[in-house]
C-alpha positions as a printed NumPy array, in Angstrom:
array([[-77.27 , -50.874,  94.412],
       [-75.47 , -48.868,  97.108],
       [-77.552, -46.003,  98.408],
       [-76.236, -42.454,  97.988],
       [-76.958, -42.04 , 101.661],
       [-74.523, -44.794, 102.626],
       [-72.051, -42.557, 104.458],
       [-74.657, -40.594, 106.457],
       [-76.284, -43.876, 107.462],
       [-73.06 , -45.302, 108.73 ],
       [-72.507, -42.171, 110.776],
       [-76.032, -42.442, 112.279],
       [-75.481, -46.086, 113.216],
       [-72.16 , -45.163, 114.82 ],
       [-73.756, -42.328, 116.793],
       [-76.446, -44.693, 118.034],
       [-73.81 , -47.156, 119.176],
       [-72.004, -44.369, 121.077],
       [-75.175, -43.407, 122.943],
       [-75.991, -47.01 , 123.763],
       [-72.473, -47.596, 125.046],
       [-72.633, -44.555, 127.285],
       [-75.932, -45.687, 128.738],
       [-74.7  , -49.241, 129.247],
       [-71.273, -48.059, 130.529],
       [-69.391, -50.23 , 128.013],
       [-66.6  , -49.578, 125.486],
       [-67.521, -47.633, 122.391],
       [-67.488, -49.653, 119.199],
       [-65.357, -48.317, 116.339],
       [-67.026, -47.385, 113.048],
       [-66.862, -50.05 , 110.371],
       [-63.747, -49.959, 108.15 ],
       [-64.053, -50.658, 104.454],
       [-61.837, -53.162, 102.656],
       [-60.249, -50.3  , 100.668],
       [-59.288, -48.453, 103.862],
       [-57.814, -51.647, 105.308],
       [-55.695, -52.141, 102.171],
       [-54.454, -48.522, 102.299],
       [-53.432, -48.888, 105.941],
       [-51.548, -52.074, 105.137],
       [-49.593, -50.424, 102.306],
       [-48.789, -47.375, 104.452],
       [-47.43 , -49.553, 107.231],
       [-45.189, -51.514, 104.924],
       [-46.132, -54.734, 106.69 ],
       [-49.401, -56.699, 106.585],
       [-51.774, -55.676, 109.324],
       [-49.341, -53.202, 111.004],
       [-49.728, -49.481, 111.612],
       [-46.96 , -46.901, 111.903],
       [-45.478, -45.856, 115.225],
       [-46.833, -48.767, 117.28 ],
       [-44.605, -50.42 , 119.898],
       [-42.742, -53.394, 118.524],
       [-43.664, -52.511, 114.975],
       [-41.623, -54.186, 112.234],
       [-40.159, -51.647, 109.761],
       [-39.571, -52.382, 106.065],
       [-36.143, -53.63 , 105.062],
       [-33.886, -50.876, 103.592],
       [-33.094, -50.914,  99.897],
       [-30.269, -53.237,  98.946],
       [-27.776, -52.4  ,  96.161],
       [-29.745, -54.75 ,  93.919],
       [-32.858, -52.621,  94.412],
       [-31.145, -49.454,  93.116],
       [-31.275, -48.4  ,  89.487],
       [-27.986, -48.266,  87.539],
       [-28.182, -44.461,  87.55 ],
       [-28.644, -44.364,  91.324],
       [-25.661, -46.659,  91.815],
       [-23.443, -44.352,  89.731],
       [-24.639, -41.272,  91.625],
       [-23.872, -42.911,  94.966],
       [-20.492, -44.214,  93.807],
       [-19.377, -40.782,  92.562],
       [-20.418, -39.066,  95.767],
       [-18.834, -41.649,  98.064],
       [-15.587, -41.53 ,  96.069],
       [-15.196, -37.741,  96.005],
       [-17.154, -36.035,  98.796],
       [-14.223, -36.299, 101.232],
       [-12.05 , -34.393,  98.736],
       [-14.363, -31.364,  98.826],
       [-13.769, -28.631, 101.402],
       [-15.752, -25.658, 102.646],
       [-13.985, -22.301, 102.387],
       [-15.078, -19.412, 104.608],
       [-13.527, -15.966, 104.197],
       [-13.516, -12.718, 106.108],
       [-12.536,  -9.384, 104.604],
       [-13.062,  -5.67 , 105.151],
       [-15.895,  -4.345, 103.022],
       [-14.81 ,  -1.843, 100.392],
       [-18.122,   0.026, 100.49 ],
       [-17.807,   3.548, 101.81 ],
       [-20.95 ,   3.427, 103.913],
       [-19.907,   0.177, 105.627],
       [-17.262,   1.971, 107.743],
       [-14.851,  -0.969, 107.594],
       [-17.453,  -3.625, 108.337],
       [-16.347,  -7.231, 108.08 ],
       [-17.64 ,  -9.025, 104.996],
       [-17.968, -12.798, 105.071],
       [-18.108, -15.196, 102.163],
       [-18.281, -18.903, 101.472],
       [-17.213, -21.167,  98.672],
       [-15.886, -24.587,  97.852],
       [-12.522, -26.129,  97.139],
       [-10.897, -29.429,  96.237],
       [ -7.964, -31.207,  97.877],
       [ -5.422, -31.951,  95.137],
       [ -2.551, -33.588,  97.049],
       [ -1.476, -34.865, 100.471],
       [  0.78 , -31.845, 100.969],
       [ -2.33 , -29.822, 101.753],
       [ -2.84 , -27.924,  98.488],
       [ -6.435, -26.908,  97.846],
       [ -7.795, -25.714,  94.499],
       [-10.501, -23.048,  94.339],
       [-11.623, -19.99 ,  92.372],
       [ -9.762, -16.712,  92.667],
       [-13.027, -14.861,  93.228],
       [-13.764, -17.034,  96.285],
       [-10.734, -15.681,  98.156],
       [-10.271, -12.319,  96.413],
       [ -9.583,  -9.648,  99.033],
       [ -9.849, -12.076, 101.956],
       [ -7.847, -11.313, 105.07 ],
       [ -8.761, -14.579, 106.719],
       [ -9.399, -17.939, 105.035],
       [-10.775, -20.95 , 106.915],
       [-10.822, -24.37 , 105.241],
       [-13.022, -27.103, 106.711],
       [-12.425, -30.736, 105.765],
       [-14.984, -33.539, 105.568],
       [-14.2  , -34.562, 109.171],
       [-15.332, -31.159, 110.458],
       [-11.848, -29.937, 111.364],
       [-10.985, -26.399, 110.28 ],
       [ -7.56 , -25.102, 109.256],
       [ -6.219, -21.712, 108.315],
       [ -5.757, -21.419, 104.563],
       [ -2.507, -19.891, 103.338],
       [ -2.49 , -18.355,  99.875],
       [ -0.018, -20.087,  97.562],
       [ -0.777, -18.384,  94.26 ],
       [ -3.533, -16.802,  92.186],
       [ -4.27 , -16.183,  88.532],
       [ -7.123, -13.673,  88.223],
       [ -7.147, -13.999,  84.422],
       [ -8.271, -17.63 ,  84.665],
       [-10.076, -17.311,  88.047],
       [ -7.863, -19.966,  89.634],
       [ -6.28 , -19.931,  93.105],
       [ -4.316, -22.435,  95.179],
       [ -4.34 , -22.539,  98.987],
       [ -2.385, -24.668, 101.449],
       [ -3.488, -26.017, 104.812],
       [ -1.41 , -27.627, 107.541],
       [ -3.508, -30.773, 107.946],
       [ -2.348, -34.345, 108.593],
       [ -1.821, -36.313, 105.388],
       [ -4.207, -38.973, 106.688],
       [ -7.011, -36.39 , 106.699],
       [ -6.39 , -35.327, 103.106],
       [ -8.149, -37.224, 100.327],
       [ -6.909, -35.894,  96.953],
       [ -9.288, -35.867,  94.001],
       [ -8.455, -37.935,  90.92 ],
       [ -8.03 , -35.798,  87.801],
       [ -9.657, -36.775,  84.535],
       [ -9.38 , -35.502,  80.96 ],
       [-11.412, -32.613,  79.56 ],
       [-10.12 , -32.643,  75.983],
       [-12.609, -35.205,  74.668],
       [-15.82 , -34.311,  76.469],
       [-19.157, -34.681,  74.684],
       [-22.34 , -32.645,  74.838],
       [-24.927, -34.768,  76.645],
       [-22.328, -36.485,  78.831],
       [-23.439, -37.004,  82.431],
       [-21.677, -34.808,  84.999],
       [-21.756, -34.381,  88.763],
       [-21.057, -31.297,  90.877],
       [-20.161, -31.356,  94.569],
       [-19.924, -28.161,  96.58 ],
       [-21.344, -26.089,  99.39 ],
       [-24.321, -24.152,  97.982],
       [-25.643, -21.662, 100.541],
       [-23.209, -23.197, 103.045],
       [-24.778, -26.675, 102.833],
       [-21.619, -28.757, 102.908],
       [-20.743, -31.361, 100.251],
       [-24.002, -31.231,  98.305],
       [-24.311, -33.336,  95.143],
       [-26.129, -32.145,  92.038],
       [-26.267, -33.886,  88.686],
       [-26.804, -32.894,  85.092],
       [-25.306, -33.057,  81.631],
       [-22.813, -31.101,  79.573],
       [-24.974, -28.592,  77.732],
       [-22.257, -27.148,  75.515],
       [-18.494, -26.89 ,  75.116],
       [-15.929, -24.217,  74.257],
       [-17.882, -21.353,  75.78 ],
       [-16.133, -18.114,  76.728],
       [-16.948, -16.022,  79.797],
       [-15.431, -12.71 ,  80.924],
       [-12.71 , -12.901,  83.527],
       [-13.232, -11.205,  86.865],
       [-10.603,  -8.607,  86.076],
       [ -9.496,  -6.878,  82.917],
       [-10.735,  -7.295,  79.383],
       [ -9.672, -10.904,  78.987],
       [-11.998, -13.855,  78.564],
       [-11.695, -17.362,  79.943],
       [-11.831, -19.818,  77.08 ],
       [-12.813, -23.453,  76.534],
       [-15.414, -23.244,  79.311],
       [-17.741, -26.218,  79.943],
       [-21.449, -25.336,  80.111],
       [-23.596, -27.582,  82.324],
       [-27.201, -27.747,  83.519],
       [-26.43 , -29.233,  86.957],
       [-27.681, -26.95 ,  89.735],
       [-24.925, -24.499,  90.668],
       [-25.654, -21.879,  93.324],
       [-23.699, -19.389,  95.451],
       [-21.189, -21.424,  97.434],
       [-20.596, -23.977,  94.661],
       [-17.745, -21.904,  93.206],
       [-14.429, -23.746,  93.42 ],
       [-15.982, -27.201,  93.765],
       [-15.23 , -30.062,  91.382],
       [-17.133, -31.082,  88.275],
       [-16.894, -34.854,  87.864],
       [-17.502, -37.525,  85.249],
       [-19.229, -40.846,  85.872],
       [-15.879, -42.425,  86.839],
       [-15.509, -39.988,  89.767],
       [-12.715, -38.071,  88.008],
       [-12.472, -34.293,  88.146],
       [-12.959, -32.779,  84.684],
       [-13.511, -29.154,  85.695],
       [-14.005, -26.588,  88.444],
       [-17.416, -24.951,  88.844],
       [-16.952, -21.214,  88.571],
       [-20.01 , -19.23 ,  87.465],
       [-23.689, -19.239,  86.571],
       [-25.817, -17.272,  84.137],
       [-28.693, -15.962,  86.217],
       [-30.752, -12.814,  86.701],
       [-31.538, -13.727,  90.309],
       [-28.118, -14.937,  91.466],
       [-29.424, -18.485,  91.849],
       [-29.32 , -21.465,  89.53 ],
       [-31.196, -21.082,  86.26 ],
       [-29.806, -24.268,  84.755],
       [-26.866, -22.573,  83.04 ],
       [-23.592, -23.159,  84.862],
       [-19.975, -22.923,  83.781],
       [-16.842, -24.842,  84.744],
       [-13.164, -24.272,  83.989],
       [-11.849, -27.397,  82.225],
       [ -9.191, -29.477,  83.936],
       [ -6.919, -28.996,  80.917],
       [ -6.654, -25.305,  81.834],
       [ -6.238, -26.134,  85.519],
       [ -3.438, -28.557,  84.664],
       [ -1.467, -25.796,  82.944],
       [ -2.014, -23.133,  85.599],
       [ -1.823, -24.925,  88.959],
       [  1.736, -26.371,  88.764],
       [  3.146, -22.92 ,  88.017],
       [  1.124, -21.354,  90.829],
       [  2.507, -23.905,  93.284],
       [  6.01 , -23.385,  91.931],
       [  6.163, -19.584,  91.706],
       [  2.871, -18.208,  93.067],
       [  1.982, -16.442,  89.828],
       [  1.576, -16.966,  86.108],
       [  4.164, -15.352,  83.868],
       [  2.593, -14.526,  80.541],
       [  4.216, -13.197,  77.376],
       [  3.882,  -9.426,  76.96 ],
       [  3.803,  -7.814,  73.52 ],
       [  3.485,  -4.235,  74.734],
       [  0.225,  -3.278,  73.02 ],
       [ -2.102,  -1.739,  75.599],
       [ -5.226,  -1.329,  73.493],
       [ -6.551,  -1.985,  69.99 ],
       [ -9.599,  -0.872,  68.039],
       [-11.534,  -3.5  ,  66.135],
       [-12.112,  -2.381,  62.542],
       [-13.294,  -4.151,  59.417],
       [ -9.855,  -5.196,  58.184],
       [ -8.189,  -6.077,  61.491],
       [ -7.006,  -4.435,  64.715],
       [ -5.908,  -0.826,  64.785],
       [ -3.334,  -0.069,  67.469],
       [ -4.885,   2.391,  69.938],
       [ -1.994,   2.682,  72.415],
       [  1.411,   1.159,  73.105],
       [  3.143,   0.53 ,  76.422],
       [  6.054,   2.99 ,  76.552],
       [  9.306,   1.112,  76.112],
       [  7.496,  -2.176,  75.542],
       [  8.343,  -4.83 ,  72.954],
       [  5.979,  -3.462,  70.293],
       [  7.32 ,   0.076,  70.577],
       [ 10.891,  -1.197,  70.512],
       [ 10.094,  -3.145,  67.34 ],
       [  8.96 ,   0.073,  65.639],
       [  5.2  ,  -0.382,  65.729],
       [  3.163,   2.807,  65.744],
       [  0.028,   3.911,  67.487],
       [ -2.077,   7.022,  66.842],
       [ -0.051,  10.161,  66.288],
       [ -0.454,  12.955,  68.826],
       [ -1.195,  16.203,  66.994],
       [ -0.956,  19.553,  68.763],
       [ -3.384,  22.164,  67.545],
       [ -4.352,  25.741,  68.339],
       [ -7.72 ,  27.396,  68.264],
       [ -8.395,  31.124,  68.603],
       [-11.543,  32.335,  70.283],
       [-11.685,  36.119,  70.446],
       [ -8.539,  37.402,  72.121],
       [ -7.703,  33.961,  73.536],
       [ -5.678,  31.137,  71.946],
       [ -6.293,  27.598,  73.163],
       [ -3.838,  24.741,  72.659],
       [ -5.039,  21.132,  72.652],
       [ -4.005,  17.742,  71.317],
       [ -5.804,  15.195,  69.162],
       [ -5.033,  11.615,  68.218],
       [ -4.627,  10.922,  64.521],
       [ -5.681,   7.281,  64.152],
       [ -4.785,   7.215,  60.471],
       [ -1.122,   7.128,  61.493],
       [ -1.575,   3.934,  63.573],
       [ -0.525,   0.513,  62.313],
       [ -3.27 ,  -1.956,  61.412],
       [ -2.581,  -5.528,  62.597],
       [ -4.02 ,  -8.109,  60.205],
       [ -2.15 , -11.299,  61.215],
       [  0.134, -12.85 ,  63.833],
       [  2.568, -15.516,  62.62 ],
       [  0.527, -15.768,  59.444],
       [ -2.786, -16.307,  61.276],
       [ -5.418, -13.654,  60.489],
       [ -6.773, -11.79 ,  63.522],
       [ -9.979,  -9.791,  63.76 ],
       [-10.642,  -9.634,  67.501],
       [ -8.579,  -8.635,  70.493],
       [ -9.31 , -11.972,  72.136],
       [ -8.081, -13.868,  69.085],
       [ -4.942, -11.739,  69.074],
       [ -4.237, -12.499,  72.754],
       [ -4.895, -16.195,  72.21 ],
       [ -2.082, -16.438,  69.678],
       [  0.325, -14.28 ,  71.66 ],
       [ -0.295, -16.125,  74.94 ],
       [  0.379, -19.467,  73.29 ],
       [  4.027, -18.322,  73.203],
       [  6.551, -17.997,  75.992],
       [  8.409, -14.892,  77.168],
       [ 11.516, -14.442,  75.07 ],
       [ 10.007, -16.013,  71.946],
       [  9.482, -13.995,  68.793],
       [  6.244, -13.407,  66.918],
       [  5.749, -11.786,  63.552],
       [  3.027,  -9.202,  63.198],
       [  1.696,  -8.516,  59.73 ],
       [  0.61 ,  -4.904,  59.61 ],
       [ -0.713,  -2.4  ,  57.094],
       [  1.06 ,   0.97 ,  57.171],
       [  0.466,   3.694,  54.575],
       [ -1.364,   1.158,  52.432],
       [  1.52 ,  -1.347,  52.424],
       [  1.761,  -4.741,  54.157],
       [  4.803,  -5.24 ,  56.358],
       [  6.03 ,  -8.107,  58.546],
       [  7.415,  -6.862,  61.867],
       [  9.176,  -9.297,  64.266],
       [  8.503,  -8.651,  67.972],
       [ 10.32 , -10.367,  70.839],
       [  7.942, -11.007,  73.722],
       [  8.738,  -9.839,  77.264],
       [  7.544, -11.376,  80.542],
       [  4.542, -10.052,  82.391],
       [  1.893, -11.297,  84.804]])
């Protein structure tokens, strides 16, 4: 049986050997090494009997493709196919804060090369308010980004850089109309300025809606993912396992401003509708019905205000009635106005489709084109009426 004093005894024997060696002026013997320690050293070295960092040491052979798991091979293939299509976008703008006294504000984001003409896709919020835009390609060369067009309502922007076609590697677009929850996805971007970083995850949900950066609109059909998305990832591509772009990473749900495993991407189906028009005309022309605001009530949408001279007003639709009233207080008479909502039309359907939310109303209207006609079903004085409205053009 091994004594519980084994280790102290070994140390005493070693100390005795040291003293004897000093007295005899000979090399000091090393303490005995157990078989277990010898095996551990061999494994750590990667080669039998070799230590690390010794001259002439033989290093282990690197992993071959056959040594990689199928998942690792897909990850590597996606990154190698797309990372050269991802750019770093740096912006400079004048801070709008009063106490900053015109200080320069800097920002960073991501973008994707979409053709050999130099067009780069990114988020509107990445370049919003920027006075200077610098786009850096995979080869480290930086070009000035010229703004081609923006659509704040969908948070999409297109830039153009004057780079040689040989330096531009366009992404391959996929299809976002048949995505599945649980499908593997890949995000490449520049989180915290760390260029062309890959993160992986799955589609957590589909058809989410998130508020747009401006106005009361929402961005629809959003892809929810759990891949790590952090500041700087905005504008980068979301990819499927075939290295095809299926969305653009745009936002995260987080209380800290850093990834909490809930990210959002604009689907490529939306991008495919918006980007060609931005390249062609620099803006998105949407149909305008001329209703500025509605109130959501139990039976539908009550018109709160109309755009003067707009399509809805021209069609005879009515908002709240302005009522002038007087009130006497002592010797003084005060005049004021009130809004009589009972006089406003109640919208219950558009082209026969019931509507109960402002977003649902806009969805139907914006599926049309300027110049087309829609039929609003309204309730006025207790009676249902169908009112045709010809849509105007508006951004």
